[in-house]
N, C-alpha and C positions, 0 to 999 in steps of 0.2 A: 476585697472582692476584685476579681480580675475582669477588666473590661475587654470586650471583644474588639476586633479591628473596626468593625462597623460602628460600634458605639463611640470609639475614639474619634472616628471620622466625623460623626454627628456633632460631637462636642467642639471639634476644631473648625467645623465648617463655617460658622459665622465669622470667626477671626480670619480664617483663610480667605473667605470671599472678600472681606473688607480690605485686607492687605493686597489681595490679588487685583481688586478693582483699582486701588490706588496705584499699584505698580503698572497695571495695564494702561491707565490714563497717561502716566508719564512716558511709558514706552510707545504708546500709540502716537503721541505728539512727535516723537523722534521718527517713528516709522513712517508717518504720513509725509514728513519732509522728504525722506528717502524714496518712498513709494511713488510720489508724484514726479520726482525727478526722473526715476526710471521709466515711469509711464509716458512722460513727454519724449524720452529717447525712443521708446518703442513706437509711439505714435508717429514721430517724425520719420523713423525708418520705414514704417508702414506706408506713410504718405509718399515716400520716395519710391517705393517698390510696388505701388498700388496697380501698376500695369499688369501684374501677374494675378490679381485678385478679380474674380468674376463679379459682375454687377449685382448679383443677387445675394452676395455674402452680407451677413448682418454686421453692423459696425459694433465694435466693442463698447461696453458701457464706460461712461466717463468716470465712474467711481465717485469719490467724494469731492468736495469743493476744492477749487484750485488753491494751492498753497502760495502764499505771497512772501515767503521768506526771501531775503536778498540773495542767499547763496545759490538759489536755483535760477536766478535771472540769467546767468551766463549761459546756461544750457539753451536758452531760447534765442541766442544770437544767430546771426547768419553764417557763422563759420561751421561748415559741415564736415571738417576734417575729423571731428571726434566720432563720426559715424563708423569709422574703421575700427574703433575699439570694440572689444567683445563685451557687449552690454549684458550678456548672460551672467557675467561675474557679479554684476550689481545686484542680482537677485539670487545669488547663491545662498544655500542654507546657512553657511557660516556667518553671514552678515545680518540675518534676521534674528532679532533678539526677543521678540514678543509676538503674541498672537492677539488679534482683535477678539474681544469678548462677544461681539455681535457682528454677524456678516449678513449681507444681503443674500437672498436665496440664489441668485444667479452667480455669486462670486465663487471662484474656484479656491480649493484648499490644497495644501501641500503638507504631507506627513513630516517632512524634514523640519518644517517650522515648529512642530511639536517636539521633535527629537532634540532640538537645540536647547530645550529647557531642562534637560536631564543629563546625567553623566554616567560613566561606567557601563556596567552590563545592561542597564536599562536603556541607555542610548543605543548600544549595539543592537539589542533586540528590536528597538524601534526602527532603526535604519534598515534592518533586514526585512521589514514588512514590505509587501508588494501590493499596492493598491490596485494595480492592474489585474493581478491574479484574483484578488478579492472581488473586484468588479465583474470579472468574467466568470467567476465561479470555478476557476481551474485550480486554485490553491487553497480552498476552504477558508475557514475563519482562523487566521493565524494570530489572533490576539492573545492566545493562551500564553505565548512567550512573554508578552507584556505583563500579564498578571503574575508571572513567576519572578520576574526580575525588577519590577517597578513597584515602589511603595504606594499605598493607597492614599496617603496624605498629600501627595503631589497633585493638588487640586487643579492648578493651571494646566498641567500636562494632560491629565485625564479629560478635562473639559475640552481641550484642543483635539485630543484623539477622538472623543465621541462626536464632536462636530464634523471632523473629517470623515469618519465612517458614515455619519448621517448623510453627508453630501454625496458620498458614493451611492448610497441607497436611493437618494432622491433622483439621481440621473440614470437609474437602471434602464429606463425606456428610451433614453437618448440614442439615436441611431449612430452617432459618432463614437459611441463607447467602444465599438469593436476596433476602432483605429488606434486606440491608445497604445497597443502593443508595438506599433511602428515607431514610437518615439525613440529618439536617440539618447537624449539627456534624461537621467532619472527624474530630475525635477519636472520636465515636461510630461513624462509618462504619468507621474502622480497628479499633476494639475489637470491633465486630461481626464483621468479616472474620476475626479471629483467635479468635473464640469457638467453643465447641462446644455451647453451650446458652444458653437465655435465662433470666432477663432479662440484658441487656447491662450489665456492671458500670459504675458511675459515670456512667450516662446517665439523666437524669431523664425520666420519662414526659411531664411537661408540656412539655418541649422536643422530644421525639421521639415525638409522638403517632402519626404515620403508621408509623414504624418498629415501635413496640410493637403497633399494630393488626395489622400484617403478621405479626409473630412469634406473636401469639396465634392468628392464623388457621392458621399452619403447625403450631403445637402441637395445635390442635384436629384438624387433618387427620391428624397422626401418631396421635393417640389414637383417632380414629374409624376411619380407613382401615386401621390396623394390625390390626383385627379381621376384615377382609374375608376370606372363604373362597374367593372366585372372582376371576379377573382382571377380569371384567366389573364386578363390584361395586367392586373396587379402583379401576378407571378412573373409574367414575361418581362414586365418593366423592371422589377427587382433583379431579374437575372441579367439584364443588360448591364447593370452597374456592378455585378459581381466580378471579382478577379477571374481571369480566364485560366483554364487548365486543360489538360489533355482529355479529361472525362466530361468536360462541359459541352453539352450539345449546342448546336447552332440555335440562336434565338430569332424566331420569326415574329418580330414585334408587330408588323403590319397584319399578319394573320390572326394573332392573338387579340389585338385591340380593335381592329376594323374601323368602320366609319363612326361608330358610336363614341370612340375614344380618340378622335382625330387630334384633340388638344394634347393628349399624352404622347402621341407619335411625334407631333411637332416639337414638343418640349424635349423629347429624347434626342431628336435630330439636332436641336440647338446645343446640346451638351456633349454629344458623342458623334464621332465620324461614322455614320451608318452608310456612307456612299459605297457602292460596290467597287472593288478594285478592278479597274478596266484592264482586260487582257492580262490576267494574272499569270498565264503560262509564259509570258516573256521573262518572268523573273526566275523561272526554273533553273537556268544555268547557274544562278547564284548558289543553289544547293550544293553544287559539286565542290565548292571551296571549303566545305567542312571536312575535317579529318575523321569525324565520327560517323559510322554507318547509320546509327539510329537517328542522328540529326538529319542526315541527308534524306533518309526514308521519310521522316515526318515532314520535312520541308517539301518534298515532292508531292506527298499526299495532300498537304494543306493547300498548295497552290493549284493542284488539279481540282480539288474539291471547291476551291473558291471561284472557279470558273462558272459554277452554277449557283453558288450560295453567296449571299451578302455577308461579308465578314469585315470587321474593323481592323485597321492595321495594328492597333495596340493589342488586339486579341491574337493576331498572327505572331507578333513579337513575343508575347507572353508564352504562347504554346511552344515556340521554337526555343525559348530560353529554358522552359521546363523539360524539353526533349534532350537537353544536354548540349545545346549549341553555344552555351556560354552567355555571359552578359553582352549586351549590344555595345561593343566598343569599336570605334572607327579604325583602330589599328589592326583589327582582325580581318583577314580577307573575306570571310563569310559575311560579316556585317557591313563591311565597306561596300559590298555590292548592293546592300539594301538601304543603309541608314544615312540620313543627313542629320545635321544638327537640330533640325526642327522635329525630328522623330517621325517623318513621313516616308513612305515608300516612294522610290523614284526609279525611272528607267536608267540603267547605267549608260554612260556615253558609248556610242558605237552600237552595233547590233550583235546579238548573240554572244558568242564566245569572245569576240574581240573586246567587247567592253569589260568582260570579266578578266581577261588576261592583263588588261591595263591595271585594274585594281590589284591583282595578285602580284604583278611585277612591282607595283609601287610599294606594296606593304612588305613583301618578302625581303626587300633589300637589294634585289637585282636592279631596281631602278636607281638605287644610290642611297646608302646610309653610311654614316661615319662608323669607324670602329668603336667609337664611344658615342652611343645614341643620345647621351645626355646633352651633347652639343647641339643636337637638332630638336629632340623632343617630338611632340606631335606635329608642330608646324613652325619651323624657325622663321619663315617669311612673315606669317601673321604675328609672331611674337615681336617682330620689329615694330608693329603698330602699337604695342602697349605703351610706348613712350608718348603717344598722342592722347592717352586717356586724360580726361579732365580731373577726375577724382582719384585719390589714393586707392580707394576700394576697387574701382574698375581696373586700375593698373595692376593691382594684386591679383584680381580674378583673371585678368587677361593673361598674365604670366602663368598662372596656375593652369588655365584651360589649354594653353598651347605648349605647355611643357610636358606634363604627364597626367594630371588629374582631370581629364576632359569630362568624364561621365559625372563626377560628383559636382562640378562647378557649372555645368552647362546651363542649368535652369536659372540660377542666380545671375549669371553673366548675361543671358538673353534678356531677362526681365528688367534687371536693375542697371544695365549698361547699354546694350545694343538697342533697346526700345526707347531709350530716353533721348529727348531732343538735345540735351546738353552734351551728348557724346557723339555729335555728328562727325567730327574728324576721325574718331576711332572707328565708327561704323563704315565710313567711306574707305578708310585704309584697309580694313579687313575684306570688304567686298572687292576691292581692286586686285586682290591676290588671285582669287578664283575666277573672277569675271571682270576683266579690265574693260574700260570703255573703248570700243572700236567703231570704226565708221561703217555705216550701211546696215540696212535691214531688208530682207527679202524672204519670200517663201512661207509666210505665215498664212494660216487659213482662218482661224477664229479672229485673231487680231489683225485683220487684213488692212486696216487703216494705217498700220505701222510700216507697211511695205512701201517700196519705191521711194526710199529716203536715203540716197547714197551719201549725203553729206551731213548726216546727223549721227550722233554717237549713242550707242546702246551697249548695255552690259550683257544682256541675255536674250538676244534675238535668235532663238533656236526653236525647233519644232517641239522639244520637250516643254519649254516654258509656255509655248502657245497652247499646248494641251493642258498644262496646269492652269492657265487663265480660263480656259473653257470650264474646267472642273470648279474653279473658284466662282465663276459666274452662276453655275448651277446650284452650288451650295448657298450662295447669296440669295437666290430666289427661294430656296427651300426654307432656310432658317429665318430670314427676315431680320437679321442682325448684321452689323458690321463693326469691326474693332478699329478704333482710332486711338492711337497712343496708349494701348493697353486697356481701353475702356470699351465695353460692349454697348453699342447703341442700337435701339430698335428703329427700323425704317419701314416705310410703306412698301407696297408691292413694286419692285423695280421693273416689272414688265410694263407698268403703266406710268410710273413716275420717273421721268428723265432716263429712260433705258440707255440711250446712246452715251450719256455722260457716265453712267455706272459701268458700262462696258469698257469705255475708255480708261476709267480708273482701274478696273480689274486688270486690264492689259498692261497699263503703265506700271503697276506694282509687280508684275511678273517680267515683262520685257525690259524694264528699267532704262528708259532713256536718260541720258546724262546732259547736264547743262554744259554749255560751251566753256564757261569760266568756272573753275572749281571742281567740275566733274561730280556735282551733287545729283541725287535722285529724288529729292523730296518734292512732293506735290504742293503747289502754291496754296496758301491758306484761303485765297479768294475762291478757288474751286471747291475747297472743303465747305466754305460758308454757303456757296450757292447750292450745292448738293443737299446739305443738311437743312438749310432753310426751306427747301422745297419738299424734301422727302423724309424728314425726321418725323417719327410717330409721336406727336405731342401727348397722346393719351398714356403713353408708357414711359416717356422720357421728359424729365423736368429741366434739364440743362439747356441753355440757349446755344445755338450754333456759334455765336461769337465767342463764348467762353471756351467751347471745345476747340475751335479752330485757331484760337489765338496762340496756342502752344506750338502750332505748326509754323508760325511766322518767326523763323529764326533770324538772328542778327549776328553780324561779325563783331570783332572786338571793338571796332570804332562805331558800333550801333548802326552801321549801314546794312540794309536787308541783304540776306544771302540770295544768290540766284536759285530759282526753283523751276519745276516743270509745270507748264500750263497745259491743261487738257484740251484747250480750245483747238490747237492744231491737229489733234488726233480724232476730232469729230468728223473729219473728212479724209479721203484717201490721199496718199502722197502724190505729188504732181510730176515726178521725174519719169520721163518716157523710157521704154526699154532701150532705145538707141543710145540715149544719154548714159544709161546705166552701164552699157557695154564699154564705155570709155574709162571706167574706173574699175580696177581689178585689185583684189586683195587675196592672193593665193593661199596665204596661211590661215585666212578666216575659216576655210572649210576643214581645217585640222587634218591635212593629208598624211601626217606622219603618225607612227605608232606611239604608244603611250610613254615609252622611255626615250623618245627623241624630241628635239626642239626644231621647229620650223623656222628657217632663216630665209628672208626675202633675197632673191637674186634677180636684179633687173635685167641683166644681160643673158641669163640662162635660157635654155629652151623651154623648161616648164615653169620658170619664174620663181622657184624656191628650191631649197635643199634641206634634207633632214639630217641633223647632226645629233650624235649620241649625247645624252644629257644626264644630269644628276638632279634628283629632287631634294627638297629642303626639309624633310621630316617624314615621319611614319605616315602621316595623313595629309601631306602637302601635295597640292596639284601644280605647284610652280616648279618648273624644271629650268635649269641653266645649261647652256651648251658646253661641250667638252672644251677644256682650256680656259674656262672662265675663272676669274678670281672673285670669290663670294665673300661678302662681309656679313657676319652673323653676330647677333647680340647674345651675350651670355644671359642665362636665366638668373634673375634677381628675386627668385621666389621666396627665399628665406631672409632677405634683407629688408629691414624696416627703416623708414626715414624718420629722423627726428624733426620736431617742429622747426620750420624755417630752413631745413636742409634741402639743397638741390639734388635731384636724382643724379646718380653716377652712371655714366654710359660706359659699358665694358663690351668690347667686341673681339672677335677673332677673324682671321682671314684664311680661307681654304681655297684650294684649286680643285676643279672638277677633272678627275682622271678618266682614263680610257675604260675602266671597269665600271663606270657609272657610280663611283664613290667619291665623296669629298675627302681630300687627302692633303698632306703637308700643311696642316693647320698651325698658325702662329698667332700669338696674342698681339693685339694692337694697343698702343698707349690709350689709357682711359682719359675721360674728361668729364667735367660737370656741366649740367644744363644751366649754367649761370646766366643771370640777366646782364644786360649792358646798361650802363648809367652814363648819361651825358651831363655836362655842367648845367647846374640849375635843377638837379635832382630829377630830371626826366629819365625814366627807366623804360627799357624794352625787354620783353621776355625772349628767351632762347628760341631761335627759329623764326623770329618776326622780321619784317622789313619796314623801312620808313625812308623818308626823304630828308636830307639836309640841304636846304635850298634846292638846287636843281639836280643834286646827285642822289642816286639810289643807293641805299645802305642796307646791310643785313646784320643781324645780331646772331652769332653762333658761338655757343660755349663761352660767352663773355667777350668774344672778339668782334669788333666792329670793322666791317669791310665796306668801303664806299667807292663809287666811281669817281673819276678825277676830271670831270668836265668843269671848265671855267664858267662860273655863274655871273649873270648880270643882275645888278640890283634893280628892283622895280622903280621906274621913273627916273633912272639915272643914266644919262647918255655918256658913253666913254668911247671916244674915237679910236683909242688904242686897243679896244677889245677885239680878240681874234677867235674866240670860242674854243681854241685848242687848250689842252692841259697846260697849266702854269702860264697861260696867256702867251704861249710861244708863237712866233711868227709862222705864217703858212708857207714856209720854204721847204722844198723837197731836196734834202741832202741826206740820204739814208745812212743809218748806222746800224751795226749788228750788236745786239745786246748779248750779255753772257748767258741768257736763258734761251738763246737761239731765235729770238724774235727780232724782226726788222722794224725799226722805228723811223718815221719820216725825217727826223732831225735829231741832233745831239741834245737840243733843248728839251724835246719831248722825252728822250731817253733818260735825262737827268731827273725828270719828274717821277720815274718809276724805279730807277736803278741807282745804286751808289756811284759816286764819282769814279770813273775809270773802269766801270763794268761794261764797256762797249768799245767797239772799234769802228772806224769809218768804213763805209761801204755796206751794201746789202749782204745778208748772211749767205745767200745762195750764189753771190758773185765771187766768193772766195772758195778756193779748192780746199776742202776740209782736210783731206789726206796730206796735202803739202803743208798745211798750217799745223798739223799735229806734231807733237814732240817726237824726236827720233825714237825708234824701236817701240812705237805705240802699239803696233800689231806684232804678235809673236811670230816666230819662224813657222813657215808652212801655211800662213794666212795672207790674205791680200786685203788692202784697205779699199773700201768703196764709200763714196759720199752717201750719207743717209741723214737728211735734214729732219730736225725735230724742234719743237718749242716745248721746253720743260716748264711745268707748273708748280713743282715742289722746290722749296728752298734748299732741301737736302740734296737735290739732284745736281750737284756740282762736282766736276765740270759737266756741262750739258753737251755730251759728245755729239758731233755732227757727222760721225762716220761709224762704220762697223767693220770688224775684222772677220773675213769669211775664210773658213778652212776649205780650200778647194782641193786638198790632197786626200780628203776623206773618201773611203771606198763607197759610202752610201750617203747621198745628199738628203735622204728623207728625214734626217734628224734636224735639219735646218728649218726653223719654223717662222722665218720672216715673211713668208707669203710670196705670191707671184711677182715677177719683175718684167719690165719691158726694156729691151736694149735700144741702142741708138738706131738700129735698123728696123725697128717695128716688129721684132720677134719676141714672143712671150715665153718665159721659162718658169717652171714651177717654183724656183727659188734662186737666190743669187749664187749658191753653190753650183747649181746646174748650169747657170750662165757662164761661170768661169771655167768649168770643165769643158764646155763647148768652145769657148773663146777666152783664153787666159788674158787677153788684152781688152776684153769687152767692157763696156761702160753701161751703167744703168741710166736710162732716160728718165724713168720714173718708177716708183715702187708700187706697181699694180699691173694687172693684165693690160696688154696693149688695147687701146680703145679704137684703133684704126689699123687695119691690115695694110693700108696703102703705104708704100715706101716713099718717104718724104725726106729728101736730103737736106733741105733748108727750110725748116718750119719757121714761120714768122713769130717773133716774140710778142707776148701779150702782157698787159698789166693786170694783175689780179685785184680783186676788191680789197685785199689786205695791203695794197701798196707795194707788192713785190713783183718783179719782172720774172716771167717764166719763159722757157724756150718755146713752149707750145701750150695751147689751151688744154691738151690732154694731160700735160705735166701739172698744170694748175688744178685740174679736176681731180687728179690723183691725191691731192692734198686737201680735198673738199673746198677748193677755192674756185669761184667763177670769174670769168673775164670781165673786167671793168671796161676796158677799151683796148683796141689793137695798138701795138707799139710798146716801147719801153715806158715805164712809169716816169712821169716828169712833174706831176703836181700832187698836192695834198688837198683833199676836200675839207670844207669847214664842217663843224658839228651842229650848226643851226641852219634853218632854212630861210631866214628873213634878212640875210646880209648880201643879197644880190646873187648873181649867177656864180655857180661853182666852176672852177677849173676852166678858165676862158680859152685855153689852147686845146682843149679836148673836145672831140666830136663824138657824141654818144650815139649808139645804134638805136634804131626805132624800136618801140615795144613790139614783142612777138604777137600780142593779141590785144584787142580793145578791152578785154576783161581784166587786164593786168592790174594788180595793186602795186603801184610804183613806190618802192622803198629804197632810199639811198643809204647804204651801210655807212657807219661812222668812218670818216676820213676818205671815203670813195668819191669819185666824180660823177658817176652815172647811176641812174636808178635801176634796181632789179625788177624783173617781172616776177613777183613772188606771190605765193598764196598768203603767207604770214611770216613774221619775223619776231624774234624776242632776244632780250639781252639777259645774260646769266652772270650772277655774282657767285664766286667760288671762295672757299676757305683755303688759304695756302697752308694753314696749320693742319687741316684735314689731309691735304696731299702729303704733308710731311709725315703724319701718322701712318698713312697708307704706305709710304715709301719705307718706313721703318719695318712694317710688317712683311713687306715683300722680300726684304733682304736682297735687293737687286736681282730677284729672279726674273723680272720682266722689265726691260729698259724702255719699252714703248707704251705700256699701258697708261702710265700717269703723265703722258704728254698731251699736247693739244690734239694731235692726230688720234690718239687713243680715246680721248673723251668724245670727239666728233664721231668716231667709228661706233662707239657704244650708243650714242644718241641716234645715229642713223639706223641702228637695229630696232628702235622703237617705231619707226615709220613703217606702216603696214600697207600702204597704197603704192603699187608698182609705178604709177605715173608721177610720183613725187620723189624728190631727192633732197638731201640736206647739204647745205653749204655753211661755212662758218670760219671765223678767225679770231685771234686775240686782238682786241682793240687797244688803241692808245689811251682809252679812258679807264682801263682796268676792267676786265670782264670779257666775256666771250659773246660775240655776235653770232646768232644762228638764224638762218632763214630756210624755209621749206619752199622749194621752187619746183616747177614742172621738170620732169626728167629731160635730159639732154636730147633724147630720141624724139621728143614731141616738138614739132616745129610751130604748130598753131594750137596752143592749149585752149580748151573750151572753158566756158564759165563754170561748169560743174567740176572740171579737173582743178581749176584754181581754187574753187571753194573747198574741195577735198584737201588740197594742200594747206589751206588756211585752217581747217579743222585739225589737221595733224599738228600744225604748229601750236594751236591752242591746247591740244591734248598734252603734248610733251611739256609745255610750259606749266600747265596745271599739275602734272605729275611731279615736277620738281618742287613747286610751291607746297604741294600737299605732302611731300616727302613720302611718296608711295613706296611700298616694298620693292617695286620694280626699279626704283632709283636707289634706295638705301641698301639693298642686298648686293648691288653692283659696286665693286670697290672703287672704280674710277668715278662713277656718277654720284656716289655717296658724298663726294666733296663739294657738290653743287648745292648751294644754299637757297638762292632766291632767283626767280625768273620774272621778267616783266615784258609783256607784249608791247610791240612797237606799232604805232599807227602811221599809215602813209600821210605825208604832208606835201604841199605843192612843190617843195624843192628839197625835200629831205625826210629823214625818219627820226624825229626827235620826240621824246615823250616826257611830260612832266607829271609828277604825281599829284593827285587831287588834294593831298594834305601836306604840301611842301612847307617846311619850317623856315620862314624868312626871319632870321634872328641875326642882327648885325654882329654881336660879339662872337658868334660861332665862326665867322670868317677867319678870326685869328686862331681858332682852335682846330679847324678842319684838317690841317696838315698833321696834327698829332692823332686825330681820330681815324684818318684814312690809313689803312694798313695795306701796303703795296703787296 
C-alpha cells in the first residue's frame, strides 16, 4: 500500500519533533550566547546615539535573561573602539543556524533564519520571498514556490516559515507596517514586516535612517491622532503626518480640530514644525537658480502661496523635490540658497539677488575650485577638523560628510557626533569655519541684552540669528518642551516661569557668545540646573535636573572644568556707551566685500579695509582665502582604516590661490604620524598637547617635543650665580648674528640655540648684507638690496639677507615684494620701481613710508627684540616696537624678582592709566599692551612646508611672514600686532593700541586684550583658520602672558619639578 505524503509526515512527526526539540535546545544555547552579545552591542550603540531618539519612543524589550558566559564580558568593557565595526554582520543570516521553537508575541522574525535550514532550490525559493510584499498585499501569497521546491518532512523549516507568516499577520494593524518598504537591508525589511512595534530589533539607525524616520512619524501620528474626538480632526491629523506631494492639499489642522481638540493641535505642534514661514516671498530669488522651468514655476507658486497659508518647511522641500528640483544637496545652487545642515529654511546672506549670486558664484566654481574637485570635496576647511574627533567613528563620518557624501551621513554625524559632549573640540572647530568668534555685538532687536558689548566675543551676532532666536522663543512657548543634549524635556509655561532666563538662553544658543579662553559656546551647567529645577514639569518628567545637567559640565584632560557661558550677564543690557563704542571699529565685520572677495584690514587706508579676490575651499565652503595665499589642505582618508593602536597618518597638500579664483600649483607635503611623546619615567603626552618641564613650556607635535629654554630655579634653593637667561648666560649685551638671521644678545646665548660657528659677531642689521654676499651672488641685470629676515625652517639655509632686483625689466608689476620706503621718505610700489626712479636708491624699510616728513637724521632706537634700528618707522615695519630711544646697550632679565632691569635705561611713561604693563623677554621697558602670548612652533613643520613650496616664496616661512599672517587675524582697527623671536625659543606676540592712538581708552585696551586671547585660543584649538594657512599651521602651542610688577613671566599650574629631568632637558628640547 502506498502512503501519501501527509501520512508519511504524520508517521515521522513524533520522531522529527523529538529530534528537532533536542537540536533546537542545543542550538538555542549557542544562539543565546551570540544573540545577547549582539544585543549588548546594539544597546550600547543606541545609548550612544539616543540624542536622535524622541522621548516617547518605546524601549526595546530586553529579551531573555542575561548570559553570563565569560566570552561576552569583553564586550562590556569601556573600550568603545569596537563600535566602529559593522555589527549588522553579527546578525547576518549566514551566521544564524537555528530558530527558536517558541517566541514571545512581540519578538520579530526573519525569513532568512528559516532559509538557512535548507539548501538548493528550496533555499533559493525561500530567499526570494518578500515579507514586505506579503504584509502590504502587493505581492500576493508567494508561498506556492515553497511548496513546489521544499520537502514536507523538513519540519523545522516549515515550523519556522509558519511562525514567520503568522507574525506578519499578527502585525497587520500596526501603523509602522507601511514603513517597511523603506528598509535598506533585506534583513531589516523582513524584521520590520514581522514586527508589531518599533524600534525594529537588530537594525541600526545609522543604516536605516529613512526607515526610522518613517517609524517615528507613525508613532507621532498614533500618539497625536489617537486623541482626536471627531472624524474631521482625525483625518486632518493623519494628513499632517502623510508624506507631502504635489496633489496634497494644505492641511488646516486648527480649523479641522478646533478648541475641542486642543490637545491634538498641541501634540502636532510638538512633533512637526507648523510655524508659518515668515515673509516667504524673500526666498523667491532662490527659484531662479534652477535650470528646470517646471521647478522654477513650482517654486514660485509655492512661495507665493505660502504667504497666506501655513506650510511646513519639510512639505516645501518634498514638493520641490517632486517637481524635479532634485535632491536637497548643498553643492547645488538652488538648494544652497535654501538649505542648511539642520534642514531649515534661512534667509541667504545679503538681500535679494546679492545673496543668491554669492551662492551661485561659490558653487559654480567661479569662486574657486580645483581642477580636481576631490582635493577639496564639500568643505576642505571643515575636513581639517576631522583630526580633532575623539572617536574613530566620528572621524570617519566627518571625512565622509565633508568630502562627498554629505546627504547620506548628515543625520548620523549631527546626532552621534556634533550633539555629543565628548566631541566638543570637533564641534568648536567646525563652527569656527563659518562663524569665527569676533569682537562686538550691536543692532539686535529681540536679543537686545546682547547689544553694547564691544569687548566680548560672539559667533553669530547678526539680524538673521536675532530673528531665529525670536522664532525659537515662540516655538518654546507653543510646544512646552526643550531639547537638552538630544533629550526632549517638558517644561512649565515660560511666560510665567523665569521668562528672562529662558529668553537669555534662547538668545545665547543663537547669538553664540564665546568664552575668552578656549572660544567655547557651552552654557554653564549651573544655569541649566537653576532653570530646570525651577521650570521642569515634574508631572511629565521623572529625571532630576542634576542628572540631566551633569552632562553639560565638561572637563579638560586634566579634569579641570572647561570655561562656559553664564547667562547671568545677559539678564541685563550691556553697559558700554555709544561714545565708547565709537572708539572701536571693525570694518570687515560688516562684510563689505562681495562673495568671492576677502576683506583685509587696512589701518592706514581711507576706508579702513580692502577687498582682495579670493578662492574658496570646497563646493560648499564659506571660508575664502585671499589671492596669493598658500593653503594647506588635508587629503581625504575616507577609505583608510586604522589598525588597533595605530596613530592617524596626516597627509596634506599645499596650493596657491590664483587670480582666477582657483587653487593651483598644488604640491604634496611630507606626511607625519600623530604620534605621542614619551618622557623618561613612562610619562606620555598626546599629539597636539602642551605641558611644562619645570618652568619651560613644551609642546608635543607628531612625536616631537619642543620646549622653551629658560633657565629654571629649583624651589627653595638660592643660587647667587643665577641669571635667568638661557644656559645661565651672563646679562652682557655683546650682540652676534646667527645663521638664521636673528640677532642674539651674546655669543653665549647664541650657542644655546645654534651649533658652534653658526654666528658672527655684530648685530645682523649692522652688517651690509650685499657686501658680505659671495661674489656674483646677483646675476647680471639685477641689483642687490638689503632685505633682512629671520628664517624659521632648518632647510632655509643659507638664510639670505638680501634680494636681487631686476631693474632692467620693462614692467615692474611682476615684482611682488610689496611697497618700499626709500631714505628720503618716498614710497614706491616695489623695489623695482625704486631702482628705476633712482638706480642708486636705498631702501629705508620694506613698507610704505609711515611719515611723509623729510628727516635727514632720524634718531636710532632700540627695539623690544634687542636690535638697533635707524628709526621707529623702520622698527615698526618689522613688527617691532621701540623699547627705548638710543642704541641697544643692555639685555633685560627674564624674571621679575631680581631687582631693577637695565639700570642705564630710562623708560618712557605709560601712554594710559589703563595700560597692562608687560615686559617682553629680554627687553628693558614694559609695553602698554592689551594682551601678550608666547608661541611654540615646530621646526620640522616649517621644514615640511619649505619642502612643499619648492622655494616659490622666500618670505612666507620667515618670522616676518608669520607675524604678517597673524596680524591678518586682528579685526579691530585700533589694535596692531608686534612680535619677535625670543632668546628662549619661541615667538613673543603682543596686541597693542595702534601707533596712531596717543591715549588709548580702557575699552580699546580691553579690545586688544580680547584679540590677543582670541588668536592664542585659535592656535591652541588648531582652528582651520590656523591649519589651512601654510605658515600658521607650523604653530603648535600658545600661552597667554600675565602682567607682573616688573616683567611678563608665566608659570604653568602643573609644572613638573623633577630633579632628574634637569639632566635630560637638553636632549628633550629641540632647537
